C-alpha positions as CSV (number, residue, x, y, z in Angstrom):
1,M,7.4,6.6,36.3
2,R,4.0,5.1,37.2
3,V,1.6,6.0,34.4
4,L,-2.1,5.5,34.2
5,V,-3.1,4.9,30.5
6,T,-6.8,4.9,29.8
7,G,-7.9,3.1,26.6
8,A,-4.9,0.8,27.0
9,A,-6.4,-1.9,24.9
10,G,-7.3,0.5,22.1
11,F,-5.2,1.2,19.0
12,I,-3.2,4.2,20.2
13,G,-3.3,3.2,23.9
14,F,-1.7,-0.2,23.1
15,H,1.2,1.3,21.2
16,T,1.7,4.0,23.8
17,S,1.6,1.6,26.7
18,R,4.1,-0.7,24.9
19,K,6.5,2.2,24.3
20,L,6.3,3.3,28.0
21,L,6.8,-0.3,29.2
22,E,9.8,-0.8,26.9
23,R,11.6,2.1,28.4
24,G,10.9,0.8,31.9
25,D,7.9,2.7,33.1
26,E,5.1,1.0,35.1
27,V,1.8,1.1,33.3
28,I,-1.7,0.9,34.9
29,G,-3.9,0.1,31.9
30,V,-7.6,0.8,32.0
31,D,-10.2,-0.2,29.3
32,N,-13.8,-1.2,29.2
33,L,-13.4,-3.3,26.1
34,N,-16.6,-1.9,24.6
35,P,-18.0,-3.6,21.5
36,Y,-17.9,-0.6,19.1
37,Y,-15.5,-2.8,17.1
38,D,-14.1,-6.3,17.4
39,V,-13.5,-7.0,21.1
40,S,-11.1,-9.9,20.3
41,L,-8.7,-7.4,18.7
42,K,-8.8,-5.4,21.9
43,E,-8.2,-8.5,23.9
44,A,-5.3,-9.5,21.7
45,R,-3.7,-6.1,22.3
46,R,-4.3,-6.4,26.1
47,D,-2.8,-9.9,26.1
48,L,0.4,-8.7,24.5
49,L,0.7,-5.9,27.1
50,Q,0.2,-8.4,29.9
51,Q,3.4,-10.1,28.9
52,Y,5.3,-7.1,30.3
53,E,6.1,-7.4,34.0
54,G,5.4,-3.7,34.6
55,F,1.8,-3.8,33.2
56,R,-1.4,-4.1,35.3
57,F,-4.8,-4.1,33.6
58,H,-8.1,-3.0,35.1
59,F,-11.4,-3.6,33.4
60,L,-13.2,-0.3,34.1
61,D,-15.6,2.1,32.5
62,L,-14.5,5.7,33.1
63,K,-18.1,7.0,33.5
64,E,-18.1,5.2,36.9
65,G,-16.8,8.0,39.0
66,E,-16.4,6.1,42.3
67,A,-14.4,3.4,40.6
68,V,-12.1,5.9,38.9
69,A,-11.5,7.7,42.2
70,E,-10.6,4.4,43.9
71,L,-8.1,3.6,41.1
72,F,-6.4,7.0,41.6
73,A,-6.3,6.4,45.4
74,D,-4.9,2.9,45.1
75,Y,-2.2,3.7,42.5
76,R,-1.5,7.4,42.8
77,P,0.0,7.6,39.3
78,E,2.7,10.2,38.5
79,G,1.5,10.7,35.0
80,V,-1.8,10.1,33.2
81,V,-2.2,9.4,29.5
82,H,-6.0,9.7,28.8
83,L,-6.7,8.0,25.5
84,A,-10.0,6.3,26.2
85,A,-12.9,7.7,24.2
86,Q,-15.9,6.6,22.1
87,A,-14.4,7.1,18.7
88,G,-15.9,7.6,15.3
89,V,-17.6,10.6,13.6
90,R,-20.4,8.7,11.9
91,Y,-21.4,6.5,14.9
92,S,-22.0,9.7,16.8
93,L,-25.0,10.3,14.6
94,Q,-26.5,7.0,15.7
95,N,-25.7,6.8,19.4
96,P,-25.0,10.3,20.8
97,Q,-25.4,9.4,24.5
98,V,-22.4,7.1,24.5
99,Y,-20.2,10.0,23.4
100,I,-21.4,12.1,26.4
101,D,-20.9,9.2,28.8
102,S,-17.4,8.2,27.6
103,N,-15.9,11.4,26.3
104,V,-17.4,14.0,28.6
105,T,-18.2,12.2,31.9
106,G,-15.2,9.9,31.5
107,T,-12.9,12.8,31.1
108,L,-14.4,14.7,34.0
109,N,-13.8,11.7,36.2
110,I,-10.1,11.6,35.1
111,L,-9.7,15.3,35.8
112,E,-11.2,14.8,39.3
113,G,-8.8,12.0,39.9
114,C,-5.9,14.3,38.9
115,R,-7.4,17.0,41.2
116,H,-7.6,14.9,44.3
117,H,-4.4,13.0,43.7
118,P,-2.1,15.5,42.0
119,V,-0.1,14.2,39.0
120,R,3.1,15.5,37.4
121,H,1.3,15.7,34.0
122,L,-2.0,14.8,32.3
123,V,-1.8,14.2,28.5
124,F,-5.1,13.6,26.8
125,A,-6.2,12.8,23.3
126,S,-8.1,15.2,21.2
127,T,-8.7,15.1,17.4
128,S,-8.3,17.0,14.2
129,S,-12.1,16.8,14.0
130,V,-12.4,19.8,16.4
131,Y,-11.5,22.1,13.5
132,G,-14.9,21.3,12.0
133,A,-16.0,24.0,9.6
134,N,-12.6,25.6,9.4
135,T,-11.3,25.7,5.8
136,R,-8.0,27.5,6.3
137,M,-5.2,25.0,5.8
138,P,-3.1,23.8,7.5
139,F,-5.1,23.6,10.7
140,S,-3.3,25.5,13.4
141,V,-3.8,25.2,17.2
142,Q,-3.8,29.0,17.2
143,D,-7.0,29.0,15.1
144,N,-10.5,29.1,16.6
145,A,-11.9,25.6,16.9
146,D,-15.4,26.4,18.0
147,H,-17.4,25.2,15.0
148,P,-17.5,21.4,15.2
149,I,-19.7,19.6,12.7
150,S,-20.1,16.3,14.6
151,L,-21.0,15.4,18.2
152,Y,-17.8,13.4,18.4
153,A,-15.8,16.6,17.6
154,A,-17.9,18.6,20.1
155,T,-17.2,16.2,22.9
156,K,-13.5,16.3,22.2
157,R,-13.5,20.1,22.2
158,A,-15.4,20.0,25.5
159,D,-12.5,17.8,26.8
160,E,-10.1,20.5,25.9
161,L,-12.1,23.2,27.6
162,M,-12.7,21.2,30.8
163,A,-8.9,20.4,30.9
164,H,-8.2,24.1,30.7
165,V,-10.6,24.8,33.6
166,Y,-8.8,22.2,35.8
167,S,-5.4,23.6,34.8
168,H,-6.6,27.1,35.7
169,L,-8.3,26.2,39.0
170,F,-6.1,23.5,40.4
171,R,-2.8,24.1,38.5
172,I,-2.8,20.6,37.0
173,P,-0.3,20.5,34.1
174,T,-2.4,19.3,31.1
175,T,-1.5,18.8,27.4
176,G,-4.1,18.0,24.7
177,L,-2.9,16.3,21.5
178,R,-5.0,16.6,18.4
179,F,-4.4,13.4,16.4
180,F,-4.7,13.4,12.6
181,T,-6.0,10.1,11.0
182,V,-3.8,7.6,12.8
183,Y,-3.1,4.2,11.0
184,G,-0.8,1.3,11.3
185,P,-0.5,-2.3,12.7
186,W,-3.2,-3.2,15.3
187,G,-5.4,-0.4,13.8
188,R,-9.1,0.1,14.1
189,P,-11.4,-1.9,11.8
190,D,-13.7,1.2,11.4
191,M,-11.0,3.3,9.8
192,A,-10.2,3.8,6.1
193,M,-6.9,1.8,6.0
194,F,-8.6,-1.3,7.5
195,I,-11.8,-0.9,5.4
196,F,-10.0,-0.4,2.1
197,T,-7.6,-3.3,2.7
198,R,-10.4,-5.7,3.6
199,A,-12.5,-4.6,0.6
200,I,-9.6,-5.1,-1.9
201,L,-8.8,-8.6,-0.6
202,E,-12.4,-9.6,-0.6
203,E,-13.0,-8.0,-4.0
204,R,-15.7,-5.7,-2.7
205,Q,-16.5,-2.1,-3.7
206,I,-14.7,0.7,-1.9
207,E,-17.0,3.7,-1.4
208,L,-15.0,7.0,-1.9
209,F,-17.0,9.9,-0.5
210,N,-17.0,13.4,-2.0
211,H,-16.5,11.6,-5.3
212,G,-12.9,10.8,-4.3
213,D,-11.9,14.4,-3.6
214,M,-10.7,13.7,-0.1
215,R,-7.3,14.2,1.5
216,R,-6.2,13.1,5.0
217,D,-3.0,13.8,7.0
218,F,-2.4,10.1,7.6
219,T,-0.1,9.7,10.6
220,Y,1.7,6.4,11.4
221,V,0.9,5.1,14.9
222,D,4.5,4.8,16.1
223,D,4.9,8.5,15.4
224,I,1.8,9.2,17.4
225,A,3.0,7.0,20.3
226,E,6.4,8.7,20.3
227,G,4.8,12.1,20.3
228,V,2.6,11.1,23.3
229,V,5.5,9.9,25.3
230,R,7.6,12.9,24.5
231,A,4.8,15.2,25.5
232,L,4.3,13.3,28.8
233,D,7.9,14.0,29.6
234,R,7.5,17.7,29.2
235,P,4.8,18.9,31.6
236,A,2.9,21.9,30.4
237,E,3.9,25.3,31.9
238,P,2.1,28.6,31.9
239,D,2.8,30.7,28.8
240,P,4.5,33.9,30.1
241,H,3.5,35.8,26.9
242,W,-0.2,34.8,27.1
243,S,-2.6,37.7,27.2
244,G,-6.3,37.9,27.9
245,D,-6.5,40.9,25.5
246,S,-5.4,38.7,22.6
247,P,-5.8,35.1,23.9
248,D,-3.9,32.3,22.2
249,P,-6.2,29.2,22.1
250,S,-3.2,26.8,22.2
251,S,-1.7,28.0,25.6
252,S,-2.7,29.8,28.7
253,S,-1.6,31.6,31.9
254,A,-2.4,28.2,33.4
255,P,-0.1,25.1,32.8
256,Y,-2.0,24.1,29.7
257,R,-1.1,23.4,26.0
258,L,-2.6,22.1,22.8
259,Y,-0.6,20.5,19.9
260,N,-1.4,18.9,16.6
261,I,0.2,15.6,15.8
262,G,0.0,15.0,12.1
263,N,2.3,13.9,9.3
264,N,2.1,17.4,7.8
265,R,1.7,15.8,4.3
266,P,-2.0,15.3,3.3
267,I,-2.6,12.2,1.1
268,A,-5.3,12.0,-1.5
269,L,-7.5,8.9,-0.9
270,P,-7.0,7.7,-4.5
271,Y,-3.3,7.7,-3.9
272,L,-3.7,5.8,-0.7
273,I,-5.7,3.1,-2.6
274,E,-3.0,2.9,-5.2
275,T,-0.4,2.3,-2.5
276,L,-2.6,-0.4,-1.0
277,E,-3.0,-2.0,-4.4
278,R,0.8,-2.2,-4.9
279,C,1.3,-3.7,-1.4
280,L,-1.6,-6.2,-1.8
281,G,-1.0,-7.1,-5.4
282,K,-4.7,-6.6,-6.2
283,K,-6.8,-3.9,-7.8
284,A,-9.5,-2.0,-6.0
285,Q,-13.1,-1.7,-7.1
286,I,-14.3,1.9,-6.5
287,T,-17.7,3.5,-6.2
288,L,-17.8,7.3,-6.0
289,M,-20.2,8.7,-3.4
290,P,-21.3,12.2,-2.2
291,M,-20.0,13.7,1.0
292,Q,-21.3,12.2,4.2
293,P,-22.8,14.3,7.1
294,G,-20.2,15.3,9.7
295,D,-17.3,14.6,7.4
296,V,-14.7,17.1,6.0
297,P,-12.9,17.0,2.6
298,E,-9.4,17.6,4.0
299,T,-7.2,17.5,7.1
300,Y,-3.8,19.0,7.3
301,A,-1.8,19.6,10.5
302,D,0.4,22.6,11.2
303,I,2.9,21.1,13.6
304,D,5.2,24.1,14.2
305,A,4.4,24.3,17.9
306,L,5.0,20.5,18.4
307,I,8.4,20.8,16.8
308,R,9.3,24.0,18.7
309,D,8.1,22.8,22.2
310,I,8.4,19.0,22.1
311,G,11.2,18.7,19.6
312,F,9.4,16.1,17.6
313,Q,8.0,15.7,14.1
314,P,6.3,12.6,12.6
315,A,8.4,11.3,9.8
316,T,7.1,7.9,8.5
317,P,6.2,8.1,4.8
318,I,2.8,6.8,3.8
319,E,4.4,4.1,1.5
320,T,6.4,2.7,4.5
321,G,3.5,2.9,6.9
322,V,1.1,1.2,4.5
323,A,3.6,-1.6,3.8
324,R,3.9,-2.3,7.5
325,F,0.2,-2.2,8.0
326,V,-0.4,-4.7,5.2
327,A,2.3,-7.0,6.5
328,W,0.6,-7.0,10.0
329,Y,-2.9,-7.4,8.5
330,R,-1.9,-10.5,6.4
331,D,-0.1,-12.0,9.4
332,Y,-2.9,-11.4,11.9
333,Y,-5.7,-12.5,9.7
334,G,-3.8,-15.2,7.8
335,V,-4.6,-13.8,4.3
């Protein structure tokens, strides 16, 4: 299958592209290599992908609608995995416009490409952040998710809603995947695993927010990539039991689905740090801080629908995943 992967030089995009290439698919990778974090890390991921015969890379910003339209016309992909986005909850407080340009306008242009050049399936990235002010655990795709508490989350919820509209109007099979705190080799430097590891090695203070009372459903990146590929292979179909009298937010009379992908085992941040300490052979220095704006104390994924429909469940224990991340980090940075 010819698959368009947006954000191919990103963390999840890199792992997903590699998984598709290793099974023999052709991948058209798109990325704008923006400087939100270390561009050289993105370039290193891209360079690894370019070693595969079936990979072609395009430097492209998805907010450029004409360029996206030309890409679809030139390649006519059978599948689309839309992972490109401006990431980060806290950065959305500082630079809101870039979230609209990338996450909303960029997604609209992808949907328009799928409309004018029909695809077998569009799989797109959403986030656990859409649950926002929800406090009922675990988070379920059947729960209301209309109370986001960051602009990042609001833009990703907008992506879900726009995708449903295009599924309804143009019968485009679309599946949204709500990722839960992804970590692993080639990860993002702005995320906890990276930040904590670097701080421990450099003997700097780690700031633990909410005075350390934080839990995250850490999900290993290989599990995420496997879930994305399995979802891609199962185009969304209309739910024959869906009713407008009692609407299920996770499905539709259109070919549209939403799923959580999480490890289904929330980890307390102090335990994560203890695990890193064991792998690194060094103790952490910790400062307890109050909760930050836009953050939530806990994430926890209900993955029953994912298991039922996709036949997949993330299974990598945090101890195994952290050890693999630390091994990669030491090798990549030579520390």
